[in-house]
C-alpha positions in Angstrom: 34.4 46.9 -17.2 32.1 45.6 -20.0 28.8 44.0 -19.2 28.5 40.3 -19.7 27.2 39.0 -23.0 23.6 38.0 -22.7 22.8 34.3 -23.1 21.6 33.3 -26.6 17.8 33.2 -26.9 16.3 30.5 -29.1 13.2 31.4 -31.0 10.8 29.5 -33.0 11.2 31.2 -36.4 8.7 28.9 -38.3 6.4 26.0 -37.7 4.6 23.9 -40.3 2.5 20.7 -40.4 1.7 18.1 -43.1 -0.3 14.9 -43.4 -0.9 12.3 -46.1 -3.8 12.3 -48.5 -6.0 9.4 -47.3 -8.6 10.4 -44.8 -9.9 7.7 -42.4 -13.3 8.4 -40.9 -13.7 7.0 -37.4 -17.1 5.4 -38.3 -15.6 3.6 -41.2 -12.6 2.3 -39.1 -15.1 1.1 -36.4 -17.2 -0.7 -39.0 -14.1 -2.6 -40.2 -12.9 -3.2 -36.6 -16.3 -4.8 -35.9 -15.4 -7.5 -38.4 -11.8 -7.9 -37.4 -12.4 -8.2 -33.7 -15.8 -9.8 -33.7 -14.8 -13.0 -31.9 -12.2 -11.6 -29.5 -12.3 -10.2 -26.0 -15.9 -11.2 -25.5 -17.2 -9.8 -28.8 -16.7 -6.4 -30.5 -19.8 -4.8 -29.0 -18.1 -4.8 -25.6 -15.2 -2.9 -27.0 -17.0 -0.6 -29.5 -17.1 2.3 -27.0 -13.3 2.6 -27.5 -14.1 4.1 -31.0 -17.1 6.1 -29.9 -15.5 7.6 -26.8 -12.1 8.4 -28.4 -13.1 12.1 -29.4 -11.7 11.3 -32.9 -13.7 11.9 -36.1 -11.0 11.7 -38.7 -7.4 10.7 -39.1 -5.0 10.6 -42.1 -3.1 7.7 -43.5 -0.5 7.2 -46.2 -2.4 4.1 -47.4 -6.2 3.6 -48.0 -8.4 1.9 -45.4 -8.5 -1.3 -47.5 -4.7 -1.8 -47.0 -5.3 -2.5 -43.3 -7.6 -5.4 -44.1 -4.9 -7.7 -45.3 -1.7 -9.0 -43.7 1.6 -7.3 -44.5 5.2 -8.1 -43.7 7.6 -5.9 -41.7 9.7 -5.4 -44.9 6.6 -4.1 -46.9 5.6 -1.8 -44.0 9.0 -0.3 -43.8 9.3 0.3 -47.5 6.0 2.2 -47.3 7.3 4.0 -44.2 10.5 5.3 -45.9 8.8 6.5 -49.1 6.0 8.3 -47.3 8.0 9.6 -44.4 10.5 11.3 -46.7 7.7 12.8 -48.8 6.0 14.2 -45.7 9.2 15.6 -44.3 10.0 17.3 -47.6 6.5 18.9 -47.6 6.7 20.1 -44.1 10.3 21.3 -44.4 9.5 23.2 -47.6 6.6 24.9 -45.9 8.7 25.9 -42.9 11.6 27.2 -45.0 9.1 29.3 -47.1 7.5 30.7 -43.9 11.0 31.8 -42.6 12.1 33.1 -46.0 15.0 30.7 -46.1 16.4 28.1 -48.5 17.6 24.6 -47.6 21.3 25.5 -47.9 20.9 28.0 -45.1 20.1 25.3 -42.6 23.1 24.3 -40.4 21.7 21.5 -38.3 18.8 19.0 -38.8 17.2 17.3 -35.8 15.0 14.4 -36.9 12.5 12.7 -34.6 10.6 9.4 -35.5 9.7 6.1 -33.8 7.4 4.4 -36.2 9.9 3.0 -38.8 13.5 2.0 -39.3 15.9 4.0 -41.5 19.6 3.5 -41.8 20.9 5.8 -43.2 18.6 8.0 -41.1 15.7 9.9 -42.5 17.4 13.3 -42.9 20.1 11.6 -45.0 17.3 10.3 -47.3 15.8 13.8 -47.4 19.2 15.3 -48.4 18.8 13.3 -51.7 15.7 15.3 -52.6 16.3 18.7 -51.0 19.5 20.8 -51.5 20.8 20.9 -47.9 24.5 21.5 -47.6 26.7 18.4 -47.4 28.2 19.8 -44.1 24.8 20.1 -42.3 24.9 18.6 -38.8 22.6 15.7 -38.4 20.9 14.7 -35.1 18.5 11.7 -35.6 16.4 10.8 -32.5 14.6 7.5 -32.3 12.6 5.7 -29.6 11.1 8.8 -27.9 7.5 8.0 -29.0 4.9 10.5 -28.1 7.4 12.6 -26.1 9.6 13.1 -29.1 8.1 16.3 -30.6 8.8 18.2 -27.4 12.1 16.6 -26.7 13.2 17.3 -30.3 12.2 20.9 -29.9 14.2 21.1 -26.7 17.3 19.5 -28.5 16.9 22.0 -31.4 16.9 24.9 -28.9 20.0 23.5 -27.2 21.7 23.2 -30.6 20.8 26.7 -31.5 22.2 28.0 -28.2 25.4 25.9 -28.7 25.9 27.5 -32.1 24.2 30.9 -31.8 24.7 31.8 -35.5 23.2 28.6 -36.8 19.7 27.8 -38.0 18.3 24.5 -36.8 15.6 22.6 -38.7 13.5 20.2 -36.5 11.7 17.5 -38.5 9.2 15.2 -36.9 7.4 12.5 -38.8 5.3 9.5 -37.6 3.4 7.0 -39.6 1.6 5.4 -36.7 -1.2 3.8 -38.7 1.2 1.7 -40.7 2.1 -0.2 -37.6 -1.3 -1.9 -37.4 -0.8 -5.6 -37.6 -3.7 -7.5 -39.2 -3.0 -10.8 -37.3 -2.8 -9.2 -33.9 -6.2 -9.4 -32.1 -5.0 -8.0 -28.8 -6.8 -5.2 -27.0 -3.8 -2.9 -27.4 -3.9 -3.3 -31.2 -7.6 -2.6 -31.2 -7.0 0.6 -29.2 -4.3 1.6 -31.7 -6.8 1.3 -34.6 -9.0 3.8 -32.7 -6.3 6.3 -32.0 -3.4 6.4 -34.4 -2.9 8.6 -37.4 -0.1 9.8 -39.6 1.5 13.3 -39.7 4.6 15.4 -39.8 5.8 18.8 -38.6 8.8 21.0 -39.2 10.2 23.9 -37.1 13.1 26.3 -37.6 14.9 27.4 -34.5 17.6 29.9 -34.1 19.2 32.5 -31.8 20.2 34.8 -34.6 19.5 38.5 -34.3 17.5 38.4 -37.5 15.2 35.7 -36.2 11.6 36.3 -35.0 9.0 34.2 -33.3 8.1 32.9 -29.8 10.9 32.4 -27.3 11.6 28.7 -26.5 12.1 28.9 -22.7 13.1 26.4 -20.1 12.5 22.7 -20.6 12.5 19.6 -18.4 12.2 15.9 -18.6 11.5 13.2 -16.1 11.7 9.4 -16.6 10.1 7.2 -13.9 12.0 4.2 -12.7 10.7 0.7 -13.4 8.3 1.9 -16.1 9.5 0.4 -19.3 6.3 -1.6 -19.8 4.0 1.4 -19.7 4.4 2.4 -23.4 6.4 1.4 -26.4 6.9 -1.3 -29.0 7.6 -5.0 -28.9 9.2 -6.2 -32.2 7.2 -9.0 -33.7 7.8 -11.0 -36.9 5.4 -8.9 -38.9 6.1 -5.4 -37.4 6.1 -3.3 -34.3 3.6 -4.5 -31.7 2.1 -1.6 -29.7 2.4 -1.6 -25.9 -0.1 0.4 -23.9 -0.7 0.3 -20.2 -4.3 0.9 -19.0 -2.8 2.8 -16.1 -1.5 5.8 -18.1 -4.4 8.1 -17.2 -4.0 7.1 -13.5 -0.2 7.8 -13.8 -1.0 11.3 -15.1 -3.4 11.9 -12.2 -1.1 10.6 -9.5 2.5 11.1 -10.7 2.6 13.8 -13.3 1.1 16.7 -11.2 4.1 17.0 -8.8 6.6 17.0 -11.7 4.7 19.8 -13.5 4.1 21.9 -10.4 7.8 21.6 -9.4 8.9 22.7 -12.9 6.5 25.7 -12.9 7.6 26.7 -9.4 11.2 26.6 -10.4 10.4 29.3 -13.0 8.2 31.4 -10.7 4.9 30.1 -12.0 1.8 28.1 -11.0 -0.8 26.6 -13.3 -3.0 29.6 -12.7 -0.3 31.8 -14.2 0.0 29.8 -17.5 -1.7 31.4 -20.5 -2.2 28.2 -22.4 -1.6 24.5 -22.1 -0.2 22.9 -25.2 -0.5 19.2 -24.4 0.0 16.1 -26.4 -3.5 14.4 -26.7 -2.6 10.8 -26.0 -6.3 10.0 -25.8 -9.6 11.2 -24.4 -8.9 9.9 -20.8 -5.4 11.4 -20.8 -6.8 14.8 -21.8 -9.3 14.6 -19.0 -6.6 13.7 -16.6 -4.5 16.6 -17.7 -7.4 19.0 -17.3 -7.8 17.7 -13.8 -4.1 18.2 -13.0 -4.1 21.8 -14.1 -7.6 22.5 -12.6 -9.1 23.3 -15.9 -12.8 22.9 -16.8 -13.7 20.0 -19.1 -13.1 21.0 -22.7 -10.8 23.9 -21.8 -7.9 22.4 -23.7 -9.6 23.2 -27.0 -6.6 23.0 -29.3 -5.6 19.7 -27.9 -9.1 18.4 -28.3 -9.4 19.8 -31.8 -6.2 18.2 -33.0 -7.2 14.8 -31.6 -10.6 15.1 -33.2 -9.2 16.0 -36.7 -6.0 14.0 -36.8 -5.9 11.4 -34.0 -2.8 10.6 -32.1 0.2 11.1 -34.4 2.7 10.3 -31.7 5.6 12.8 -31.5 4.2 15.1 -34.2 0.9 15.8 -32.4 2.1 18.3 -29.8 3.5 20.5 -32.6 0.1 20.5 -34.3 -1.3 21.8 -31.0 1.4 24.4 -30.8 0.6 25.6 -34.3 -3.1 25.9 -33.5 -2.1 27.9 -30.4 0.2 30.2 -32.4 -2.6 30.8 -35.0 -5.0 31.7 -32.2 -2.6 34.4 -30.9 -3.3 33.5 -27.3 -1.5 35.1 -24.4 1.4 33.3 -22.8 3.4 31.8 -21.3 2.4 28.4 -22.8 3.2 25.2 -21.1 4.0 22.3 -23.5 3.7 18.8 -22.1 4.1 15.3 -23.6 4.3 11.7 -22.2 6.1 8.9 -23.9 8.0 5.6 -23.6 10.5 5.4 -20.7 8.0 6.2 -19.1 8.9 9.9 -19.6 7.3 13.3 -19.4 8.7 16.4 -21.2 7.8 20.0 -20.4 8.7 23.3 -21.9 7.8 27.0 -21.5 7.2 29.0 -24.6 6.8 32.8 -24.5 5.0 34.6 -27.3 6.8 37.6 -28.8 
């Protein structure tokens, strides 16, 4: 009697990142924020620590700082979004294909993740006009996952690779968060967004093919809490997407995330002490501190998470893939636990095992 065929094993064959050319220094953003928010919320001085304590030094933007100092329509923002998102996707996809030694026509499925602009046809259809993907490539656009999208997209890419074991899946993640800043909005949430958000993109190639190499994408899990739609997301305003932030997010991480993470690890025979590295989306300084507390890590131990936040800010769904790339380049022992938090309110987790 023949032995059963082993289950397909999805691997991360390549991972690349990209960001636009304009660099925003936090001190310059804060100086302009002082003017914009001078007469709101009891005066800017009371809110200035939001910039100073963010752990961010630089971010990247597809438009210069001066662009943010004038009002813009939703239509104008979305035109900029489409042009720049497709360009960043093409750059990151080309890097990933080159890293894997592949060409665009060897990709069988494209999973696209984005929540910061509207595209119909979806973004990968636009990309197919400038890169020679096959016309029969499978397309899986994912919208509305916010900061959780990079990890959920990676999980969906791994599932697609397992469903079609001879296929090669390209994951594309792009977010132009900074473009969502609305000049007329003087709310505290909008101010926090000016201190956090940056633009960036990532691309990954996932497959179960025998000729594939790279870390193994292991088990994944997601959990959406009930009655939590108001924790994080967008409200649609006349001039664009209005950011929704709850001040309770760090507290939710401290109180509600830990049992979810511990149960996931326990299911796979692990505890936090047995994890080689924590690849966590850096939602902000307080969220990182809360995560370090959840996993009983010393302050500053999540160095890749902190480094990405310092150099790029919060790029929503793309950010966790920047952290994963830094972890890969550091050649650290595994397994690695990837975590993200996003609208829903949802957490996503995944185990990744180095080769």
